[in-house]
N, CA, C and O atoms as CSV, one atom per row, in Angstrom:
chain,resi,resn,atom,element,x,y,z
A,1,MET,N,N,28.326,25.570,1.669
A,1,MET,CA,C,27.145,24.738,1.176
A,1,MET,C,C,26.629,23.320,1.271
A,1,MET,O,O,25.683,22.910,1.944
A,2,GLY,N,N,27.183,22.860,0.716
A,2,GLY,CA,C,27.027,21.345,0.864
A,2,GLY,C,C,27.092,20.689,2.355
A,2,GLY,O,O,26.846,19.485,2.424
A,3,TYR,N,N,27.313,21.183,3.195
A,3,TYR,CA,C,27.736,20.468,4.685
A,3,TYR,C,C,26.329,21.101,5.084
A,3,TYR,O,O,25.496,20.206,5.231
A,4,LYS,N,N,25.828,22.348,5.297
A,4,LYS,CA,C,24.188,22.508,5.479
A,4,LYS,C,C,23.460,22.166,4.642
A,4,LYS,O,O,22.395,22.777,4.738
A,5,LEU,N,N,23.489,21.258,3.580
A,5,LEU,CA,C,22.811,20.870,2.749
A,5,LEU,C,C,22.590,19.616,2.721
A,5,LEU,O,O,21.577,19.152,2.198
A,6,GLY,N,N,23.463,18.927,3.253
A,6,GLY,CA,C,23.329,17.555,3.610
A,6,GLY,C,C,23.119,17.310,5.084
A,6,GLY,O,O,22.648,16.248,5.492
A,7,LEU,N,N,23.528,18.454,6.000
A,7,LEU,CA,C,22.653,18.416,7.332
A,7,LEU,C,C,21.087,18.858,7.365
A,7,LEU,O,O,20.410,18.766,8.389
A,8,ALA,N,N,20.641,19.297,6.256
A,8,ALA,CA,C,18.918,19.425,6.021
A,8,ALA,C,C,18.362,18.157,5.670
A,8,ALA,O,O,17.325,17.696,6.148
A,9,ILE,N,N,19.216,17.519,4.670
A,9,ILE,CA,C,18.468,16.663,3.961
A,9,ILE,C,C,18.542,15.468,4.931
A,9,ILE,O,O,17.844,14.496,4.642
A,10,SER,N,N,19.399,15.408,6.192
A,10,SER,CA,C,19.584,14.100,6.663
A,10,SER,C,C,18.308,14.599,7.667
A,10,SER,O,O,17.529,13.653,7.781
A,11,ILE,N,N,17.961,15.495,8.245
A,11,ILE,CA,C,17.338,15.819,9.608
A,11,ILE,C,C,15.602,15.807,9.087
A,11,ILE,O,O,14.646,15.425,9.763
A,12,VAL,N,N,15.588,16.282,7.862
A,12,VAL,CA,C,14.392,15.831,7.125
A,12,VAL,C,C,14.033,14.696,7.225
A,12,VAL,O,O,13.030,14.319,7.831
A,13,ILE,N,N,15.324,13.586,6.258
A,13,ILE,CA,C,14.744,12.405,6.099
A,13,ILE,C,C,14.375,11.392,7.710
A,13,ILE,O,O,13.705,10.374,7.881
A,14,GLY,N,N,15.351,12.450,8.873
A,14,GLY,CA,C,15.202,11.744,9.944
A,14,GLY,C,C,14.089,11.624,10.516
A,14,GLY,O,O,13.764,10.552,11.025
A,15,VAL,N,N,13.011,13.100,10.546
A,15,VAL,CA,C,11.703,13.190,10.682
A,15,VAL,C,C,10.807,12.549,9.975
A,15,VAL,O,O,9.723,12.539,10.558
A,16,LEU,N,N,10.799,11.882,8.726
A,16,LEU,CA,C,10.525,11.033,7.844
A,16,LEU,C,C,10.571,9.732,8.596
A,16,LEU,O,O,9.432,9.547,9.024
A,17,VAL,N,N,11.319,8.798,8.935
A,17,VAL,CA,C,11.987,7.818,9.802
A,17,VAL,C,C,11.274,7.687,10.722
A,17,VAL,O,O,10.578,6.672,10.720
A,18,ALA,N,N,11.137,8.749,12.003
A,18,ALA,CA,C,10.348,8.972,12.898
A,18,ALA,C,C,8.367,8.872,12.692
A,18,ALA,O,O,7.441,8.406,13.356
A,19,ALA,N,N,8.550,9.777,11.087
A,19,ALA,CA,C,6.653,9.689,10.999
A,19,ALA,C,C,6.233,8.402,10.302
A,19,ALA,O,O,5.150,7.860,10.525
A,20,PHE,N,N,7.369,7.823,9.231
A,20,PHE,CA,C,6.642,6.588,9.044
A,20,PHE,C,C,7.608,5.323,9.519
A,20,PHE,O,O,8.275,5.031,8.526
A,21,PRO,N,N,7.875,4.661,10.358
A,21,PRO,CA,C,8.462,3.819,10.947
A,21,PRO,C,C,8.567,2.443,10.050
A,21,PRO,O,O,9.456,1.609,10.224
A,22,LEU,N,N,7.729,2.353,9.257
A,22,LEU,CA,C,7.392,1.504,7.917
A,22,LEU,C,C,8.552,1.335,7.235
A,22,LEU,O,O,9.029,0.281,6.815
A,23,TYR,N,N,8.980,2.449,7.152
A,23,TYR,CA,C,9.798,2.918,5.662
A,23,TYR,C,C,11.476,3.104,6.565
A,23,TYR,O,O,12.325,3.555,5.796
A,24,ALA,N,N,11.774,2.951,7.365
A,24,ALA,CA,C,12.773,2.961,8.405
A,24,ALA,C,C,13.839,2.875,7.629
A,24,ALA,O,O,14.629,3.790,7.399
A,25,SER,N,N,13.906,1.097,6.955
A,25,SER,CA,C,15.127,0.281,7.005
A,25,SER,C,C,15.634,1.159,5.501
A,25,SER,O,O,16.835,1.320,5.286
A,26,TYR,N,N,14.701,1.622,4.643
A,26,TYR,CA,C,14.696,2.504,3.518
A,26,TYR,C,C,15.343,3.248,3.635
A,26,TYR,O,O,16.421,3.291,3.043
A,27,LEU,N,N,14.967,4.043,4.376
A,27,LEU,CA,C,15.521,6.033,4.499
A,27,LEU,C,C,16.518,5.904,5.329
A,27,LEU,O,O,17.169,6.948,5.282
A,28,SER,N,N,17.080,4.990,6.235
A,28,SER,CA,C,17.730,5.503,7.107
A,28,SER,C,C,19.038,5.213,6.338
A,28,SER,O,O,19.951,5.820,6.897
A,29,SER,N,N,19.587,4.332,4.988
A,29,SER,CA,C,20.631,4.482,4.337
A,29,SER,C,C,20.447,5.671,3.886
A,29,SER,O,O,21.576,6.150,3.996
A,30,TYR,N,N,19.950,6.276,3.558
A,30,TYR,CA,C,19.854,7.634,2.868
A,30,TYR,C,C,20.635,8.716,4.394
A,30,TYR,O,O,21.144,9.802,4.118
A,31,VAL,N,N,20.615,8.375,5.406
A,31,VAL,CA,C,20.546,9.208,6.246
A,31,VAL,C,C,22.217,9.158,6.120
A,31,VAL,O,O,22.891,10.066,5.635
A,32,TRP,N,N,22.594,8.249,6.514
A,32,TRP,CA,C,23.886,7.620,6.679
A,32,TRP,C,C,24.900,7.822,5.709
A,32,TRP,O,O,26.086,7.890,6.032
A,33,SER,N,N,24.428,7.941,4.315
A,33,SER,CA,C,25.441,8.364,3.060
A,33,SER,C,C,25.279,10.037,3.280
A,33,SER,O,O,26.350,10.634,3.391
A,34,GLN,N,N,24.299,10.682,3.340
A,34,GLN,CA,C,24.533,11.978,3.559
A,34,GLN,C,C,25.780,12.511,4.494
A,34,GLN,O,O,26.720,13.272,4.265
A,35,THR,N,N,25.413,11.859,5.508
A,35,THR,CA,C,26.293,12.368,6.430
A,35,THR,C,C,27.579,11.868,6.722
A,35,THR,O,O,28.468,12.368,7.412
A,36,SER,N,N,27.539,10.548,5.942
A,36,SER,CA,C,29.056,10.120,5.988
A,36,SER,C,C,30.211,11.283,5.028
A,36,SER,O,O,31.407,11.550,5.144
A,37,TYR,N,N,29.384,11.630,4.319
A,37,TYR,CA,C,30.576,12.427,3.300
A,37,TYR,C,C,30.832,13.742,3.370
A,37,TYR,O,O,31.869,14.274,2.972
A,38,THR,N,N,29.756,14.377,3.953
A,38,THR,CA,C,29.215,15.523,3.961
A,38,THR,C,C,30.206,16.191,5.271
A,38,THR,O,O,30.618,17.350,5.224
A,39,SER,N,N,30.484,15.300,6.363
A,39,SER,CA,C,31.001,16.123,7.515
A,39,SER,C,C,32.672,15.942,7.496
A,39,SER,O,O,33.546,16.535,8.128
A,40,ARG,N,N,32.743,14.785,6.423
A,40,ARG,CA,C,34.324,14.709,6.384
A,40,ARG,C,C,34.799,15.810,5.481
A,40,ARG,O,O,35.834,16.389,5.815
A,41,GLY,N,N,34.053,16.255,4.149
A,41,GLY,CA,C,34.023,17.156,3.499
A,41,GLY,C,C,34.804,16.510,2.432
A,41,GLY,O,O,35.262,15.465,2.893
A,42,GLU,N,N,35.174,16.686,1.139
A,42,GLU,CA,C,35.762,16.392,-0.064
A,42,GLU,C,C,37.708,16.495,0.141
A,42,GLU,O,O,38.260,16.033,-0.857
A,43,GLU,N,N,38.474,16.886,0.975
A,43,GLU,CA,C,39.319,16.644,1.193
A,43,GLU,C,C,40.040,15.562,0.841
A,43,GLU,O,O,40.695,15.327,-0.175
A,44,GLY,N,N,39.730,14.620,2.306
A,44,GLY,CA,C,40.054,13.149,2.593
A,44,GLY,C,C,39.778,12.360,1.715
A,44,GLY,O,O,39.064,12.580,0.737
A,45,ARG,N,N,40.388,11.263,2.028
A,45,ARG,CA,C,40.481,9.865,1.179
A,45,ARG,C,C,39.669,8.886,2.112
A,45,ARG,O,O,39.938,7.692,1.974
A,46,GLU,N,N,38.474,9.315,3.274
A,46,GLU,CA,C,38.045,8.257,3.973
A,46,GLU,C,C,37.293,7.540,3.289
A,46,GLU,O,O,37.050,7.664,2.088
A,47,ASN,N,N,36.767,6.519,4.244
A,47,ASN,CA,C,35.539,5.607,2.856
A,47,ASN,C,C,35.972,5.306,1.997
A,47,ASN,O,O,35.619,5.704,0.887
A,48,ILE,N,N,37.016,4.381,2.244
A,48,ILE,CA,C,37.501,3.835,0.723
A,48,ILE,C,C,37.056,2.450,0.894
A,48,ILE,O,O,37.062,1.759,1.913
A,49,HIS,N,N,36.590,2.118,-0.536
A,49,HIS,CA,C,36.033,0.773,-0.980
A,49,HIS,C,C,36.494,-0.241,-1.776
A,49,HIS,O,O,37.136,0.410,-2.601
A,50,THR,N,N,36.588,-1.209,-2.045
A,50,THR,CA,C,37.279,-2.231,-2.315
A,50,THR,C,C,36.424,-3.466,-3.323
A,50,THR,O,O,35.729,-4.413,-2.956
A,51,LEU,N,N,36.774,-3.041,-4.606
A,51,LEU,CA,C,35.785,-4.105,-5.793
A,51,LEU,C,C,36.562,-4.528,-6.568
A,51,LEU,O,O,37.291,-3.759,-7.194
A,52,GLU,N,N,36.616,-5.987,-6.745
A,52,GLU,CA,C,36.958,-6.898,-7.572
A,52,GLU,C,C,35.855,-7.389,-8.881
A,52,GLU,O,O,34.894,-8.149,-8.763
A,53,GLY,N,N,36.248,-6.820,-9.912
A,53,GLY,CA,C,35.464,-7.226,-10.799
A,53,GLY,C,C,36.243,-7.197,-12.154
A,53,GLY,O,O,37.458,-7.385,-12.208
A,54,VAL,N,N,35.359,-6.915,-13.382
A,54,VAL,CA,C,35.517,-6.614,-15.074
A,54,VAL,C,C,35.414,-5.259,-15.232
A,54,VAL,O,O,34.558,-4.598,-14.645
A,55,ILE,N,N,36.241,-4.786,-15.997
A,55,ILE,CA,C,36.352,-3.606,-16.701
A,55,ILE,C,C,34.885,-4.090,-17.690
A,55,ILE,O,O,34.810,-5.058,-18.447
A,56,GLU,N,N,33.716,-2.974,-17.352
A,56,GLU,CA,C,32.817,-3.435,-18.178
A,56,GLU,C,C,32.476,-2.297,-19.494
A,56,GLU,O,O,32.051,-2.644,-20.596
A,57,LYS,N,N,32.813,-0.688,-19.023
A,57,LYS,CA,C,33.278,0.224,-20.176
A,57,LYS,C,C,34.286,1.188,-19.785
A,57,LYS,O,O,34.735,1.276,-18.643
A,58,VAL,N,N,34.715,2.092,-21.020
A,58,VAL,CA,C,35.618,2.841,-20.402
A,58,VAL,C,C,34.789,4.148,-21.201
A,58,VAL,O,O,34.322,4.109,-22.339
A,59,TYR,N,N,34.770,5.016,-20.480
A,59,TYR,CA,C,34.567,6.497,-21.041
A,59,TYR,C,C,35.304,7.281,-21.405
A,59,TYR,O,O,35.056,8.343,-20.835
A,60,THR,N,N,36.287,7.382,-22.211
A,60,THR,CA,C,37.441,8.392,-21.920
A,60,THR,C,C,36.788,9.861,-22.088
A,60,THR,O,O,37.472,10.740,-21.564
A,61,ASN,N,N,35.848,10.211,-22.585
A,61,ASN,CA,C,35.114,11.824,-22.651
A,61,ASN,C,C,34.837,12.311,-21.449
A,61,ASN,O,O,34.983,13.471,-21.064
A,62,GLU,N,N,34.301,11.090,-20.675
A,62,GLU,CA,C,33.326,11.825,-19.007
A,62,GLU,C,C,35.159,11.403,-18.416
A,62,GLU,O,O,35.488,12.345,-17.694
A,63,SER,N,N,35.902,10.746,-18.471
A,63,SER,CA,C,36.888,10.630,-17.690
A,63,SER,C,C,36.284,9.528,-16.221
A,63,SER,O,O,36.523,9.744,-15.033
A,64,GLU,N,N,35.417,8.286,-16.843
A,64,GLU,CA,C,34.627,7.648,-15.803
A,64,GLU,C,C,35.256,5.867,-16.657
A,64,GLU,O,O,35.620,5.637,-17.810
A,65,ILE,N,N,35.152,5.116,-15.655
A,65,ILE,CA,C,35.098,3.941,-16.006
A,65,ILE,C,C,33.827,2.782,-15.761
A,65,ILE,O,O,32.776,3.214,-15.288
A,66,GLU,N,N,33.904,1.750,-15.989
A,66,GLU,CA,C,32.243,1.343,-15.276
A,66,GLU,C,C,33.045,-0.389,-14.656
A,66,GLU,O,O,33.678,-1.202,-15.329
A,67,VAL,N,N,32.757,-0.428,-13.497
A,67,VAL,CA,C,33.277,-1.788,-13.119
A,67,VAL,C,C,32.039,-2.459,-12.248
A,67,VAL,O,O,31.503,-1.726,-11.417
A,68,ASN,N,N,31.634,-3.599,-12.372
A,68,ASN,CA,C,30.525,-4.065,-11.967
A,68,ASN,C,C,29.481,-3.241,-11.885
A,68,ASN,O,O,28.807,-3.300,-10.856
A,69,GLY,N,N,29.146,-2.389,-12.830
A,69,GLY,CA,C,27.764,-1.453,-12.867
A,69,GLY,C,C,27.859,-0.326,-11.957
A,69,GLY,O,O,26.879,0.370,-11.692
A,70,ILE,N,N,29.570,-0.033,-11.238
A,70,ILE,CA,C,29.245,1.221,-11.113
A,70,ILE,C,C,30.191,2.444,-11.602
A,70,ILE,O,O,30.493,2.107,-12.747
A,71,VAL,N,N,30.522,3.102,-11.461
A,71,VAL,CA,C,30.560,4.203,-12.591
A,71,VAL,C,C,31.439,4.709,-11.430
A,71,VAL,O,O,31.006,4.934,-10.300
A,72,LEU,N,N,33.133,4.914,-11.953
A,72,LEU,CA,C,33.922,5.408,-11.317
A,72,LEU,C,C,34.569,6.382,-11.810
A,72,LEU,O,O,35.352,5.886,-12.620
A,73,ARG,N,N,34.737,7.913,-11.776
A,73,ARG,CA,C,35.278,8.974,-12.311
A,73,ARG,C,C,37.198,8.674,-11.613
A,73,ARG,O,O,37.690,8.339,-10.535
A,74,VAL,N,N,37.741,9.059,-13.058
A,74,VAL,CA,C,39.075,8.827,-13.169
A,74,VAL,C,C,39.781,10.163,-12.837
A,74,VAL,O,O,39.855,10.844,-13.860
A,75,ILE,N,N,40.176,10.607,-12.052
A,75,ILE,CA,C,41.043,12.057,-12.253
A,75,ILE,C,C,41.781,12.462,-11.490
A,75,ILE,O,O,41.587,12.325,-10.282
A,76,GLY,N,N,42.913,13.121,-12.028
A,76,GLY,CA,C,44.173,13.727,-10.942
A,76,GLY,C,C,45.221,12.780,-11.989
A,76,GLY,O,O,44.837,12.120,-12.955
A,77,GLU,N,N,46.827,12.939,-11.434
A,77,GLU,CA,C,47.469,12.069,-12.016
A,77,GLU,C,C,48.046,10.946,-11.141
A,77,GLU,O,O,48.161,11.072,-9.922
A,78,TRP,N,N,48.270,10.250,-11.566
A,78,TRP,CA,C,48.539,8.610,-11.044
A,78,TRP,C,C,49.995,8.035,-11.242
A,78,TRP,O,O,50.499,7.942,-12.362
A,79,SER,N,N,50.689,7.625,-9.986
A,79,SER,CA,C,51.802,7.298,-10.272
A,79,SER,C,C,51.487,5.398,-10.821
A,79,SER,O,O,50.559,4.795,-10.284
A,80,THR,N,N,52.251,4.782,-11.743
A,80,THR,CA,C,52.652,3.289,-11.616
A,80,THR,C,C,53.390,2.675,-11.201
A,80,THR,O,O,54.216,3.185,-10.445
A,81,SER,N,N,53.435,1.297,-11.503
A,81,SER,CA,C,54.162,0.221,-10.594
A,81,SER,C,C,55.925,0.649,-10.568
A,81,SER,O,O,56.754,0.594,-9.659
A,82,ASN,N,N,56.023,1.086,-12.019
A,82,ASN,CA,C,57.335,1.783,-12.054
A,82,ASN,C,C,58.057,3.102,-11.717
A,82,ASN,O,O,59.166,3.515,-12.056
A,83,GLY,N,N,57.219,3.565,-11.049
A,83,GLY,CA,C,57.175,4.889,-10.317
A,83,GLY,C,C,56.677,6.078,-11.626
A,83,GLY,O,O,56.056,7.020,-11.132
A,84,GLU,N,N,56.821,6.164,-12.946
A,84,GLU,CA,C,56.018,7.223,-13.713
A,84,GLU,C,C,54.992,7.642,-13.106
A,84,GLU,O,O,54.328,7.082,-12.233
A,85,VAL,N,N,54.818,9.046,-13.773
A,85,VAL,CA,C,53.402,9.817,-13.687
A,85,VAL,C,C,53.162,9.998,-14.839
A,85,VAL,O,O,53.849,10.307,-15.813
A,86,ILE,N,N,51.699,9.696,-14.612
A,86,ILE,CA,C,51.023,9.727,-15.566
A,86,ILE,C,C,49.538,10.588,-15.603
A,86,ILE,O,O,49.097,10.736,-14.463
A,87,SER,N,N,48.584,11.250,-16.785
A,87,SER,CA,C,47.559,11.543,-16.280
A,87,SER,C,C,46.514,10.684,-16.271
A,87,SER,O,O,46.963,9.595,-16.629
A,88,SER,N,N,45.119,10.585,-16.005
A,88,SER,CA,C,43.897,10.207,-15.766
A,88,SER,C,C,43.557,9.933,-17.338
A,88,SER,O,O,42.920,8.949,-17.715
A,89,SER,N,N,44.142,11.078,-18.315
A,89,SER,CA,C,43.510,10.411,-19.557
A,89,SER,C,C,44.669,9.189,-20.078
A,89,SER,O,O,44.452,8.118,-20.645
A,90,GLU,N,N,45.704,9.689,-19.730
A,90,GLU,CA,C,46.974,8.001,-19.851
A,90,GLU,C,C,46.031,7.107,-19.988
A,90,GLU,O,O,45.395,6.416,-20.784
A,91,LEU,N,N,46.247,7.491,-18.527
A,91,LEU,CA,C,45.354,5.727,-17.551
A,91,LEU,C,C,44.107,5.614,-18.529
A,91,LEU,O,O,44.114,4.441,-18.902
A,92,LEU,N,N,43.469,6.011,-18.883
A,92,LEU,CA,C,42.171,5.481,-19.523
A,92,LEU,C,C,42.247,4.576,-20.596
A,92,LEU,O,O,41.583,3.618,-20.991
A,93,GLN,N,N,43.564,5.352,-21.048
A,93,GLN,CA,C,43.890,4.627,-22.630
A,93,GLN,C,C,44.791,3.649,-21.884
A,93,GLN,O,O,45.474,3.105,-22.752
A,94,TYR,N,N,45.096,3.196,-20.749
A,94,TYR,CA,C,45.476,1.846,-20.813
A,94,TYR,C,C,44.391,0.479,-20.266
A,94,TYR,O,O,44.468,-0.749,-20.285
A,95,LEU,N,N,43.580,1.301,-19.886
A,95,LEU,CA,C,42.214,0.333,-19.435
A,95,LEU,C,C,41.514,-0.302,-20.950
A,95,LEU,O,O,41.449,0.114,-22.107
A,96,LYS,N,N,41.216,-1.094,-20.480
A,96,LYS,CA,C,40.520,-2.130,-21.804
A,96,LYS,C,C,38.829,-2.734,-20.927
A,96,LYS,O,O,38.834,-2.775,-19.696
A,97,PRO,N,N,37.969,-3.008,-21.438
A,97,PRO,CA,C,37.042,-3.361,-21.395
A,97,PRO,C,C,37.139,-4.880,-21.478
A,97,PRO,O,O,37.696,-5.384,-22.454
A,98,GLY,N,N,36.534,-5.776,-20.333
A,98,GLY,CA,C,36.808,-6.975,-20.263
A,98,GLY,C,C,38.248,-7.476,-19.305
A,98,GLY,O,O,38.441,-8.679,-19.127
A,99,GLU,N,N,39.057,-6.596,-18.817
A,99,GLU,CA,C,40.146,-6.764,-18.151
A,99,GLU,C,C,39.617,-6.992,-16.636
A,99,GLU,O,O,38.661,-6.330,-16.233
A,100,LYS,N,N,40.186,-7.832,-15.901
A,100,LYS,CA,C,39.366,-8.107,-14.749
A,100,LYS,C,C,40.404,-7.392,-13.258
A,100,LYS,O,O,41.535,-7.872,-13.190
A,101,VAL,N,N,40.170,-6.712,-12.556
A,101,VAL,CA,C,40.899,-5.599,-12.031
A,101,VAL,C,C,40.390,-5.523,-10.499
A,101,VAL,O,O,39.336,-5.958,-10.035
A,102,ILE,N,N,41.522,-4.795,-9.800
A,102,ILE,CA,C,40.741,-4.616,-8.230
A,102,ILE,C,C,40.782,-3.319,-7.938
A,102,ILE,O,O,41.954,-3.114,-8.254
A,103,VAL,N,N,40.421,-2.384,-7.606
A,103,VAL,CA,C,39.775,-1.478,-7.479
A,103,VAL,C,C,39.546,-0.830,-5.995
A,103,VAL,O,O,38.615,-1.312,-5.351
A,104,LYS,N,N,40.302,0.208,-5.401
A,104,LYS,CA,C,39.799,1.170,-4.752
A,104,LYS,C,C,39.439,2.624,-4.896
A,104,LYS,O,O,40.158,3.526,-5.325
A,105,TYR,N,N,38.181,2.694,-4.456
A,105,TYR,CA,C,37.352,4.088,-4.809
A,105,TYR,C,C,36.659,4.832,-3.299
A,105,TYR,O,O,36.169,4.228,-2.345
A,106,SER,N,N,36.780,5.945,-3.436
A,106,SER,CA,C,36.191,6.480,-2.268
A,106,SER,C,C,35.214,7.838,-2.940
A,106,SER,O,O,35.390,8.628,-3.867
A,107,GLN,N,N,33.865,7.561,-1.689
A,107,GLN,CA,C,32.939,8.311,-2.696
A,107,GLN,C,C,33.020,9.878,-1.724
A,107,GLN,O,O,33.315,10.086,-0.547
A,108,ARG,N,N,32.612,10.783,-2.842
A,108,ARG,CA,C,33.042,12.263,-2.600
A,108,ARG,C,C,31.419,12.945,-3.257
A,108,ARG,O,O,30.578,12.482,-4.028
A,109,GLY,N,N,31.519,14.045,-2.615
A,109,GLY,CA,C,29.777,14.625,-3.205
A,109,GLY,C,C,30.263,14.803,-4.003
A,109,GLY,O,O,30.465,13.779,-4.657
A,110,ARG,N,N,30.717,15.839,-4.495
A,110,ARG,CA,C,31.103,16.313,-5.768
A,110,ARG,C,C,31.164,15.621,-6.933
A,110,ARG,O,O,30.774,16.151,-7.973
A,111,TRP,N,N,31.580,14.555,-6.918
A,111,TRP,CA,C,32.578,13.762,-7.576
A,111,TRP,C,C,31.730,12.535,-7.763
A,111,TRP,O,O,31.389,11.992,-8.814
A,112,GLY,N,N,31.493,12.251,-6.661
A,112,GLY,CA,C,30.452,10.475,-6.742
A,112,GLY,C,C,31.365,9.848,-5.987
A,112,GLY,O,O,31.735,10.216,-4.872
A,113,SER,N,N,31.860,8.588,-6.778
A,113,SER,CA,C,32.809,7.756,-6.928
A,113,SER,C,C,33.770,8.026,-7.705
A,113,SER,O,O,33.691,8.057,-8.933
A,114,VAL,N,N,34.930,8.281,-6.920
A,114,VAL,CA,C,36.491,8.080,-7.518
A,114,VAL,C,C,37.109,7.363,-7.176
A,114,VAL,O,O,37.352,7.011,-6.022
A,115,LEU,N,N,37.639,6.863,-8.528
A,115,LEU,CA,C,38.983,5.760,-8.448
A,115,LEU,C,C,39.877,6.309,-7.890
A,115,LEU,O,O,40.222,7.472,-8.096
A,116,GLU,N,N,40.519,5.311,-6.873
A,116,GLU,CA,C,41.819,5.676,-6.082
A,116,GLU,C,C,43.029,4.918,-6.537
A,116,GLU,O,O,44.046,5.448,-6.985
A,117,GLU,N,N,42.819,3.543,-6.373
A,117,GLU,CA,C,43.859,2.559,-6.869
A,117,GLU,C,C,43.347,1.691,-7.790
A,117,GLU,O,O,42.283,1.196,-7.420
A,118,ILE,N,N,43.880,1.201,-9.262
A,118,ILE,CA,C,43.484,0.149,-10.185
A,118,ILE,C,C,44.781,-0.962,-10.196
A,118,ILE,O,O,45.950,-0.835,-10.560
A,119,THR,N,N,44.101,-1.990,-9.684
A,119,THR,CA,C,45.522,-3.103,-10.484
A,119,THR,C,C,44.564,-3.970,-11.288
A,119,THR,O,O,43.445,-4.428,-11.058
A,120,ILE,N,N,45.588,-4.044,-12.535
A,120,ILE,CA,C,44.808,-5.484,-13.232
A,120,ILE,C,C,45.543,-6.627,-13.138
A,120,ILE,O,O,46.744,-6.895,-13.164
A,121,VAL,N,N,44.121,-7.473,-12.979
A,121,VAL,CA,C,44.755,-8.796,-12.227
A,121,VAL,C,C,45.720,-9.324,-12.780
A,121,VAL,O,O,46.667,-9.614,-12.049
A,122,ASP,N,N,45.830,-9.667,-14.425
A,122,ASP,CA,C,46.406,-10.456,-15.424
A,122,ASP,C,C,47.687,-10.250,-15.824
A,122,ASP,O,O,48.389,-11.130,-16.321
A,123,THR,N,N,48.055,-9.030,-15.612
A,123,THR,CA,C,49.391,-7.908,-16.028
A,123,THR,C,C,50.312,-7.736,-14.623
A,123,THR,O,O,51.537,-7.627,-14.676
A,124,GLY,N,N,49.468,-7.724,-13.221
A,124,GLY,CA,C,49.943,-6.973,-12.254
A,124,GLY,C,C,50.202,-5.593,-12.595
A,124,GLY,O,O,51.159,-5.201,-11.927
A,125,GLU,N,N,49.933,-5.058,-13.048
A,125,GLU,CA,C,50.189,-3.171,-13.346
A,125,GLU,C,C,48.932,-2.688,-12.112
A,125,GLU,O,O,47.800,-3.129,-11.916
A,126,HIS,N,N,49.780,-1.518,-11.382
A,126,HIS,CA,C,49.218,-1.518,-10.292
A,126,HIS,C,C,49.311,0.136,-10.776
A,126,HIS,O,O,50.295,0.571,-11.374
A,127,TYR,N,N,47.995,1.068,-10.380
A,127,TYR,CA,C,48.427,2.415,-10.791
A,127,TYR,C,C,47.536,3.484,-9.227
A,127,TYR,O,O,46.327,3.497,-8.995
A,128,THR,N,N,48.515,4.154,-8.518
A,128,THR,CA,C,47.418,4.938,-7.617
A,128,THR,C,C,47.401,6.655,-7.980
A,128,THR,O,O,48.317,7.235,-8.561
A,129,ARG,N,N,46.307,7.206,-7.555
A,129,ARG,CA,C,46.140,8.289,-7.741
A,129,ARG,C,C,47.118,9.579,-6.461
A,129,ARG,O,O,47.050,9.831,-5.258
A,130,THR,N,N,47.670,9.906,-7.260
A,130,THR,CA,C,48.329,10.691,-6.605
A,130,THR,C,C,47.945,12.432,-6.045
A,130,THR,O,O,48.246,13.099,-5.055
A,131,THR,N,N,47.169,12.654,-7.234
A,131,THR,CA,C,46.197,13.967,-6.896
A,131,THR,C,C,44.801,14.066,-7.189
A,131,THR,O,O,44.179,15.087,-6.895
């Protein structure tokens, strides 16, 4: 269902770009984003983005953090620098607003932006999502 919907949306936006060339630069970015994640599916971790910034908020109830205005979903199990495996809820308790971090995240259709790796700059702690 997700692939067909993404394809349909891309076709509609493509027609709009052809019909209204003045808006092509604005609409073309939506065509690319729709086809980029729907053609790959939600399984792979392709399309990884790296961001260096500061944790603005930690939303423990929603399992999300906000870094430089981007809300990242924190799901699954995580391995720590020393090899320990922790849950996403435990990781959220370690993260504090104001900490400088380097994050890697992927775009997932259903989940949105999903955190894949996080490094706390001041302490050097590094966490990687395993599942």
